[in-house]
N, CA, C and O of each residue as an XYZ file, in Angstrom:
556
protein
N      -6.046     -3.053    -67.514
C      -6.365     -3.588    -66.212
C      -7.412     -2.736    -65.502
O      -8.219     -3.252    -64.729
N      -7.398     -1.447    -65.763
C      -8.350     -0.593    -65.047
C      -9.787     -0.932    -65.425
O     -10.686     -0.805    -64.594
N     -10.020     -1.365    -66.679
C     -11.391     -1.691    -67.098
C     -11.848     -3.028    -66.508
O     -13.016     -3.192    -66.156
N     -10.932     -3.964    -66.405
C     -11.246     -5.233    -65.743
C     -11.589     -4.968    -64.282
O     -12.539     -5.539    -63.747
N     -10.822     -4.114    -63.651
C     -11.083     -3.785    -62.254
C     -12.434     -3.088    -62.092
O     -13.165     -3.374    -61.144
N     -12.769     -2.183    -62.999
C     -14.083     -1.520    -62.929
C     -15.213     -2.527    -63.143
O     -16.274     -2.409    -62.531
N     -14.986     -3.517    -64.012
C     -15.994     -4.563    -64.218
C     -16.228     -5.349    -62.930
O     -17.342     -5.798    -62.660
N     -15.174     -5.510    -62.144
C     -15.316     -6.231    -60.879
C     -16.225     -5.504    -59.893
O     -16.835     -6.134    -59.030
N     -16.317     -4.183    -60.019
C     -17.231     -3.435    -59.154
C     -18.684     -3.844    -59.398
O     -19.529     -3.691    -58.515
N     -18.974     -4.357    -60.579
C     -20.314     -4.856    -60.906
C     -20.393     -6.367    -60.656
O     -21.395     -6.864    -60.142
N     -19.336     -7.087    -61.023
C     -19.366     -8.549    -60.926
C     -19.334     -9.064    -59.487
O     -19.954    -10.084    -59.189
N     -18.623     -8.377    -58.592
C     -18.608     -8.845    -57.203
C     -20.008     -8.864    -56.593
O     -20.421     -9.902    -56.076
N     -20.756     -7.758    -56.633
C     -22.114     -7.830    -56.055
C     -22.995     -8.889    -56.735
O     -23.806     -9.534    -56.070
N     -22.843     -9.069    -58.034
C     -23.596    -10.120    -58.725
C     -23.220    -11.489    -58.161
O     -24.089    -12.336    -57.952
N     -21.934    -11.705    -57.916
C     -21.487    -13.002    -57.398
C     -21.989    -13.261    -55.979
O     -22.124    -14.418    -55.579
N     -22.264    -12.218    -55.219
C     -22.765    -12.408    -53.856
C     -24.191    -12.949    -53.847
O     -24.595    -13.637    -52.909
N     -24.949    -12.635    -54.893
C     -26.339    -13.097    -54.971
C     -26.500    -14.343    -55.838
O     -27.551    -14.983    -55.811
N     -25.471    -14.692    -56.602
C     -25.517    -15.867    -57.482
C     -25.432    -17.144    -56.635
O     -24.791    -17.145    -55.583
N     -26.066    -18.218    -57.081
C     -26.009    -19.465    -56.307
C     -24.606    -20.075    -56.328
O     -24.049    -20.347    -57.391
N     -24.049    -20.282    -55.137
C     -22.737    -20.920    -55.010
C     -22.870    -22.431    -55.090
O     -22.042    -23.128    -55.676
N     -23.942    -22.907    -54.479
C     -24.169    -24.348    -54.440
C     -25.647    -24.614    -54.215
O     -26.410    -23.734    -53.816
N     -26.023    -25.854    -54.484
C     -27.364    -26.334    -54.184
C     -27.198    -27.472    -53.188
O     -26.351    -28.348    -53.367
N     -28.004    -27.453    -52.149
C     -27.871    -28.481    -51.115
C     -29.250    -28.972    -50.697
O     -30.233    -28.233    -50.722
N     -29.289    -30.250    -50.310
C     -30.530    -30.850    -49.813
C     -30.186    -32.070    -48.978
O     -29.206    -32.770    -49.232
N     -31.018    -32.304    -47.976
C     -30.855    -33.522    -47.191
C     -31.340    -34.701    -48.016
O     -30.688    -35.744    -48.066
N     -32.474    -34.535    -48.656
C     -32.996    -35.543    -49.579
C     -33.257    -34.859    -50.915
O     -34.221    -34.101    -51.028
N     -32.433    -35.098    -51.929
C     -32.566    -34.376    -53.195
C     -33.887    -34.641    -53.916
O     -34.221    -33.919    -54.855
N     -34.631    -35.639    -53.508
C     -35.916    -35.912    -54.148
C     -36.910    -34.773    -53.942
O     -37.825    -34.592    -54.745
N     -36.733    -34.009    -52.870
C     -37.660    -32.933    -52.548
C     -37.168    -31.571    -53.020
O     -37.691    -30.542    -52.592
N     -36.193    -31.555    -53.876
C     -35.659    -30.292    -54.400
C     -34.464    -29.837    -53.584
O     -34.270    -30.243    -52.439
N     -33.677    -28.989    -54.203
C     -32.459    -28.521    -53.559
C     -32.538    -27.016    -53.351
O     -33.008    -26.283    -54.221
N     -32.078    -26.565    -52.197
C     -32.031    -25.142    -51.897
C     -30.759    -24.545    -52.470
O     -29.680    -25.124    -52.341
N     -30.887    -23.376    -53.110
C     -29.712    -22.677    -53.619
C     -29.148    -21.797    -52.509
O     -29.881    -21.097    -51.810
N     -27.842    -21.851    -52.371
C     -27.158    -21.083    -51.341
C     -26.217    -20.104    -52.023
O     -25.385    -20.490    -52.844
N     -26.359    -18.842    -51.676
C     -25.470    -17.801    -52.190
C     -24.700    -17.217    -51.021
O     -24.939    -17.588    -49.872
N     -23.789    -16.318    -51.300
C     -23.069    -15.640    -50.227
C     -24.067    -14.929    -49.323
O     -23.958    -14.993    -48.099
N     -25.038    -14.252    -49.927
C     -26.008    -13.480    -49.146
C     -26.907    -14.384    -48.306
O     -27.116    -14.111    -47.124
N     -27.442    -15.457    -48.896
C     -28.312    -16.338    -48.105
C     -27.514    -17.061    -47.024
O     -28.031    -17.306    -45.934
N     -26.262    -17.402    -47.315
C     -25.404    -18.005    -46.303
C     -25.154    -17.054    -45.150
O     -25.185    -17.451    -43.985
N     -24.903    -15.788    -45.482
C     -24.692    -14.787    -44.434
C     -25.950    -14.580    -43.606
O     -25.877    -14.430    -42.386
N     -27.107    -14.571    -44.265
C     -28.362    -14.413    -43.531
C     -28.534    -15.541    -42.518
O     -28.939    -15.297    -41.381
N     -28.233    -16.755    -42.917
C     -28.338    -17.894    -42.000
C     -27.333    -17.779    -40.863
O     -27.659    -18.050    -39.707
N     -26.110    -17.375    -41.196
C     -25.078    -17.253    -40.169
C     -25.414    -16.192    -39.128
O     -25.174    -16.389    -37.937
N     -25.966    -15.069    -39.574
C     -26.282    -14.000    -38.628
C     -27.296    -14.466    -37.591
O     -27.303    -13.975    -36.462
N     -28.152    -15.413    -37.970
C     -29.138    -15.923    -37.025
C     -28.574    -16.941    -36.052
O     -29.160    -17.161    -34.993
N     -27.446    -17.571    -36.383
C     -26.924    -18.639    -35.537
C     -25.577    -18.326    -34.892
O     -25.356    -18.670    -33.731
N     -24.676    -17.679    -35.627
C     -23.332    -17.428    -35.116
C     -22.846    -16.077    -35.626
O     -22.292    -15.973    -36.721
N     -23.063    -15.049    -34.819
C     -22.743    -13.688    -35.244
C     -21.245    -13.484    -35.474
O     -20.862    -12.743    -36.379
N     -20.399    -14.118    -34.680
C     -18.953    -13.944    -34.847
C     -18.485    -14.512    -36.186
O     -17.722    -13.868    -36.905
N     -18.947    -15.723    -36.518
C     -18.588    -16.317    -37.804
C     -19.184    -15.501    -38.948
O     -18.542    -15.320    -39.982
N     -20.400    -15.014    -38.766
C     -21.045    -14.186    -39.793
C     -20.243    -12.917    -40.054
O     -20.098    -12.493    -41.201
N     -19.729    -12.320    -39.000
C     -18.922    -11.111    -39.150
C     -17.636    -11.414    -39.915
O     -17.230    -10.647    -40.788
N     -16.998    -12.537    -39.581
C     -15.773    -12.935    -40.269
C     -16.037    -13.203    -41.756
O     -15.299    -12.718    -42.613
N     -17.071    -13.963    -42.056
C     -17.384    -14.291    -43.448
C     -17.812    -13.038    -44.211
O     -17.468    -12.886    -45.384
N     -18.554    -12.141    -43.566
C     -18.937    -10.881    -44.217
C     -17.693    -10.085    -44.585
O     -17.615     -9.514    -45.673
N     -16.727    -10.046    -43.685
C     -15.481     -9.333    -43.983
C     -14.748     -9.990    -45.143
O     -14.309     -9.308    -46.070
N     -14.612    -11.332    -45.094
C     -13.850    -12.045    -46.124
C     -14.549    -12.049    -47.481
O     -13.896    -11.886    -48.512
N     -15.860    -12.231    -47.493
C     -16.583    -12.394    -48.757
C     -17.053    -11.090    -49.372
O     -17.183    -10.997    -50.593
N     -17.309    -10.087    -48.557
C     -17.897     -8.851    -49.081
C     -16.935     -7.673    -48.944
O     -16.563     -7.045    -49.935
N     -16.544     -7.384    -47.721
C     -15.761     -6.175    -47.493
C     -14.365     -6.232    -48.119
O     -13.975     -5.316    -48.843
N     -13.611     -7.302    -47.845
C     -12.219     -7.379    -48.310
C     -12.090     -7.265    -49.838
O     -11.324     -6.432    -50.322
N     -12.829     -8.091    -50.610
C     -12.634     -7.977    -52.060
C     -13.133     -6.650    -52.639
O     -12.543     -6.117    -53.578
N     -14.212     -6.125    -52.079
C     -14.752     -4.879    -52.631
C     -13.864     -3.688    -52.265
O     -13.637     -2.800    -53.087
N     -13.366     -3.675    -51.032
C     -12.456     -2.597    -50.623
C     -11.188     -2.623    -51.472
O     -10.679     -1.577    -51.873
N     -10.685     -3.824    -51.742
C      -9.487     -3.947    -52.579
C      -9.772     -3.429    -53.991
O      -8.955     -2.706    -54.562
N     -10.909     -3.790    -54.547
C     -11.267     -3.362    -55.899
C     -11.413     -1.842    -55.971
O     -10.943     -1.215    -56.920
N     -12.056     -1.261    -54.980
C     -12.198      0.200    -54.941
C     -10.822      0.853    -54.804
O     -10.529      1.840    -55.479
N      -9.983      0.301    -53.933
C      -8.630      0.847    -53.756
C      -7.816      0.798    -55.032
O      -7.126      1.760    -55.371
N      -7.892     -0.331    -55.750
C      -7.159     -0.441    -57.021
C      -7.692      0.559    -58.049
O      -6.921      1.137    -58.814
N      -9.001      0.759    -58.064
C      -9.568      1.760    -58.987
C      -9.054      3.150    -58.657
O      -8.728      3.930    -59.551
N      -8.984      3.449    -57.389
C      -8.461      4.760    -56.990
C      -7.003      4.931    -57.416
O      -6.599      6.018    -57.826
N      -6.218      3.864    -57.320
C      -4.825      3.927    -57.781
C      -4.779      4.094    -59.295
O      -3.997      4.900    -59.800
N      -5.598      3.350    -60.025
C      -5.595      3.429    -61.490
C      -5.960      4.823    -61.995
O      -5.481      5.249    -63.046
N      -6.812      5.535    -61.245
C      -7.225      6.868    -61.670
C      -6.478      7.964    -60.896
O      -6.934      9.105    -60.821
N      -5.316      7.595    -60.320
C      -4.430      8.524    -59.620
C      -5.115      9.287    -58.486
O      -4.818     10.458    -58.248
N      -6.034      8.613    -57.789
C      -6.701      9.225    -56.643
C      -6.189      8.657    -55.318
O      -6.570      9.121    -54.244
N      -5.325      7.655    -55.410
C      -4.705      7.032    -54.235
C      -3.272      6.694    -54.614
O      -3.003      6.254    -55.732
N      -2.371      6.899    -53.695
C      -0.957      6.627    -53.970
C      -0.701      5.123    -54.039
O      -1.297      4.356    -53.282
N       0.186      4.700    -54.946
C       0.524      3.278    -55.055
C       1.132      2.686    -53.787
O       1.272      1.467    -53.687
N       1.489      3.511    -52.836
C       2.021      3.007    -51.566
C       0.984      2.155    -50.827
O       1.338      1.403    -49.918
N      -0.272      2.265    -51.204
C      -1.348      1.485    -50.572
C      -1.422      0.054    -51.104
O      -2.181     -0.756    -50.570
N      -0.657     -0.272    -52.134
C      -0.723     -1.612    -52.738
C      -0.472     -2.764    -51.761
O      -1.165     -3.777    -51.852
N       0.479     -2.661    -50.837
C       0.661     -3.784    -49.902
C      -0.591     -4.079    -49.058
O      -0.909     -5.242    -48.806
N      -1.281     -3.053    -48.635
C      -2.515     -3.244    -47.858
C      -3.581     -3.891    -48.733
O      -4.293     -4.790    -48.287
N      -3.690     -3.438    -49.971
C      -4.679     -4.002    -50.895
C      -4.353     -5.455    -51.216
O      -5.259     -6.265    -51.411
N      -3.087     -5.784    -51.270
C      -2.671     -7.162    -51.521
C      -3.117     -8.076    -50.384
O      -3.575     -9.192    -50.627
N      -2.987     -7.615    -49.164
C      -3.442     -8.404    -48.008
C      -4.949     -8.611    -48.074
O      -5.432     -9.705    -47.784
N      -5.695     -7.583    -48.449
C      -7.151     -7.723    -48.585
C      -7.503     -8.782    -49.624
O      -8.443     -9.553    -49.432
N      -6.755     -8.822    -50.717
C      -7.003     -9.817    -51.758
C      -6.738    -11.236    -51.274
O      -7.470    -12.163    -51.621
N      -5.699    -11.403    -50.480
C      -5.402    -12.730    -49.944
C      -6.472    -13.170    -48.954
O      -6.826    -14.348    -48.913
N      -6.984    -12.251    -48.167
C      -8.067    -12.589    -47.241
C      -9.322    -13.000    -48.000
O     -10.035    -13.907    -47.572
N      -9.596    -12.345    -49.120
C     -10.765    -12.684    -49.926
C     -10.625    -14.081    -50.510
O     -11.613    -14.810    -50.606
N      -9.430    -14.461    -50.898
C      -9.217    -15.806    -51.440
C      -9.429    -16.860    -50.359
O      -9.814    -17.989    -50.664
N      -9.185    -16.507    -49.114
C      -9.425    -17.443    -48.010
C     -10.898    -17.818    -47.940
O     -11.235    -18.935    -47.545
N     -11.771    -16.905    -48.316
C     -13.202    -17.183    -48.297
C     -13.575    -18.259    -49.318
O     -14.394    -19.131    -49.030
N     -12.982    -18.200    -50.496
C     -13.232    -19.233    -51.512
C     -12.783    -20.592    -50.979
O     -13.452    -21.603    -51.194
N     -11.645    -20.608    -50.280
C     -11.158    -21.853    -49.681
C     -12.160    -22.378    -48.649
O     -12.436    -23.577    -48.613
N     -12.701    -21.501    -47.819
C     -13.682    -21.932    -46.818
C     -14.924    -22.530    -47.455
O     -15.435    -23.548    -46.988
N     -15.413    -21.906    -48.517
C     -16.591    -22.430    -49.212
C     -16.294    -23.813    -49.770
O     -17.102    -24.732    -49.632
N     -15.140    -23.960    -50.395
C     -14.760    -25.264    -50.949
C     -14.642    -26.309    -49.840
O     -15.047    -27.457    -50.022
N     -14.095    -25.918    -48.708
C     -13.971    -26.830    -47.577
C     -15.343    -27.274    -47.072
O     -15.541    -28.452    -46.776
N     -16.283    -26.347    -46.972
C     -17.641    -26.690    -46.541
C     -18.282    -27.682    -47.503
O     -18.968    -28.608    -47.072
N     -18.066    -27.497    -48.791
C     -18.643    -28.414    -49.783
C     -18.055    -29.812    -49.605
O     -18.785    -30.803    -49.613
N     -16.740    -29.890    -49.445
C     -16.084    -31.196    -49.265
C     -16.586    -31.873    -47.990
O     -16.866    -33.072    -47.992
N     -16.700    -31.111    -46.906
C     -17.182    -31.689    -45.649
C     -18.619    -32.172    -45.765
O     -18.954    -33.244    -45.261
N     -19.472    -31.391    -46.424
C     -20.868    -31.785    -46.574
C     -20.996    -33.031    -47.443
O     -21.802    -33.914    -47.148
N     -20.212    -33.108    -48.504
C     -20.255    -34.290    -49.364
C     -19.727    -35.521    -48.631
O     -20.232    -36.628    -48.823
N     -18.717    -35.326    -47.796
C     -18.131    -36.437    -47.053
C     -19.059    -36.986    -45.989
O     -18.942    -38.151    -45.609
N     -19.978    -36.168    -45.502
C     -20.897    -36.615    -44.467
C     -21.866    -37.659    -45.011
O     -22.352    -38.503    -44.258
N     -22.149    -37.610    -46.299
C     -23.007    -38.604    -46.932
C     -24.487    -38.398    -46.698
O     -25.299    -39.072    -47.331
N     -24.866    -37.496    -45.818
C     -26.272    -37.261    -45.521
C     -26.832    -36.154    -46.407
O     -28.009    -36.165    -46.769
N     -25.980    -35.209    -46.745
C     -26.396    -34.039    -47.508
C     -25.889    -34.174    -48.942
O     -24.755    -34.590    -49.177
N     -26.744    -33.816    -49.891
C     -26.326    -33.754    -51.288
C     -25.965    -32.307    -51.601
O     -26.762    -31.398    -51.368
N     -24.762    -32.098    -52.129
C     -24.289    -30.754    -52.454
C     -23.793    -30.739    -53.890
O     -23.016    -31.603    -54.298
N     -24.246    -29.755    -54.650
C     -23.771    -29.544    -56.020
C     -23.269    -28.117    -56.125
O     -23.913    -27.190    -55.634
N     -22.130    -27.938    -56.760
C     -21.657    -26.576    -56.978
C     -22.502    -25.932    -58.064
O     -23.035    -26.614    -58.939
N     -22.617    -24.616    -57.999
C     -23.411    -23.860    -58.968
C     -22.520    -22.797    -59.622
O     -21.383    -22.582    -59.203
N     -23.046    -22.151    -60.638
C     -22.269    -21.207    -61.433
C     -21.757    -20.024    -60.611
O     -20.731    -19.441    -60.960
N     -22.434    -19.662    -59.549
C     -21.998    -18.537    -58.732
C     -20.658    -18.771    -58.054
O     -19.896    -17.830    -57.830
N     -20.370    -20.033    -57.725
C     -19.073    -20.349    -57.121
C     -17.957    -20.043    -58.105
O     -16.915    -19.508    -57.727
N     -18.179    -20.383    -59.369
C     -17.181    -20.104    -60.400
C     -17.062    -18.601    -60.650
O     -15.963    -18.088    -60.861
N     -18.194    -17.900    -60.625
C     -18.159    -16.450    -60.807
C     -17.410    -15.787    -59.659
O     -16.544    -14.943    -59.890
N     -17.734    -16.158    -58.428
C     -17.081    -15.578    -57.261
C     -15.580    -15.876    -57.278
O     -14.769    -14.983    -57.032
N     -15.213    -17.113    -57.564
C     -13.798    -17.496    -57.637
C     -13.096    -16.726    -58.762
O     -11.972    -16.255    -58.587
N     -13.760    -16.599    -59.912
C     -13.190    -15.839    -61.031
C     -12.976    -14.376    -60.677
O     -11.971    -13.781    -61.066
N     -13.911    -13.798    -59.946
C     -13.760    -12.405    -59.519
C     -12.547    -12.247    -58.604
O     -11.766    -11.308    -58.755
N     -12.396    -13.160    -57.666
C     -11.244    -13.102    -56.758
C      -9.940    -13.252    -57.536
O      -8.990    -12.500    -57.315
N      -9.898    -14.227    -58.449
C      -8.674    -14.442    -59.244
C      -8.388    -13.251    -60.162
O      -7.233    -12.851    -60.310
N      -9.426    -12.684    -60.777
C      -9.238    -11.501    -61.625
C      -8.721    -10.331    -60.791
O      -7.874     -9.562    -61.245
N      -9.230    -10.205    -59.587
C      -8.767     -9.141    -58.701
C      -7.298     -9.340    -58.328
O      -6.538     -8.375    -58.256
N      -6.899    -10.590    -58.093
C      -5.487    -10.874    -57.814
C      -4.613    -10.529    -59.018
O      -3.516     -9.994    -58.860
N      -5.105    -10.838    -60.234
C      -4.372    -10.506    -61.451
C      -4.209     -8.993    -61.605
O      -3.117     -8.506    -61.898
N      -5.301     -8.257    -61.404
C      -5.244     -6.794    -61.507
C      -4.257     -6.248    -60.492
O      -3.476     -5.347    -60.797
N      -4.295     -6.793    -59.290
C      -3.390     -6.343    -58.243
C      -1.931     -6.607    -58.610
O      -1.068     -5.753    -58.413
N      -1.668     -7.790    -59.142
C      -0.297     -8.143    -59.512
C       0.216     -7.273    -60.657
O       1.410     -6.980    -60.720
N      -0.665     -6.861    -61.556
C      -0.252     -6.081    -62.727
C      -0.259     -4.573    -62.455
O       0.173     -3.793    -63.303
N      -0.741     -4.161    -61.291
C      -0.742     -2.742    -60.945
C       0.618     -2.396    -60.359
O       1.058     -2.995    -59.377
N       1.262     -1.440    -60.963
C       2.627     -1.068    -60.582
C       2.619     -0.056    -59.436
O       1.762      0.825    -59.356
N       3.594     -0.214    -58.565
C       3.750      0.727    -57.437
C       4.401      2.014    -57.891
O       4.611      2.918    -57.082
């Protein structure tokens, strides 16, 4: 589990830059790729409070949890920290739910064309792998 967790230290940042979805008002003119980072950039310009929340859920929570689990695996942090790390993992999964909700809402509007991209699967896989590592890490 410790090696899977160390791999997540590389895979999480990759997933933040990977395309989560492609969206366009009129797909005939090409579709814009949206990643966690480009989404955050747009949010910071329009709604700083939401941007702060999404930054915490998508970037800080999963990465802090992964670092914490690595510290536990290498005996640099006491396993008593596992409950806090578990909460961070659940908050990170909430972000995947929000992204999925946005896709469903955009598709339901009928005006915007939205396609999921490989980055959504990578990001979701990273969150799920992190939950698995957390569940298998003993206190």
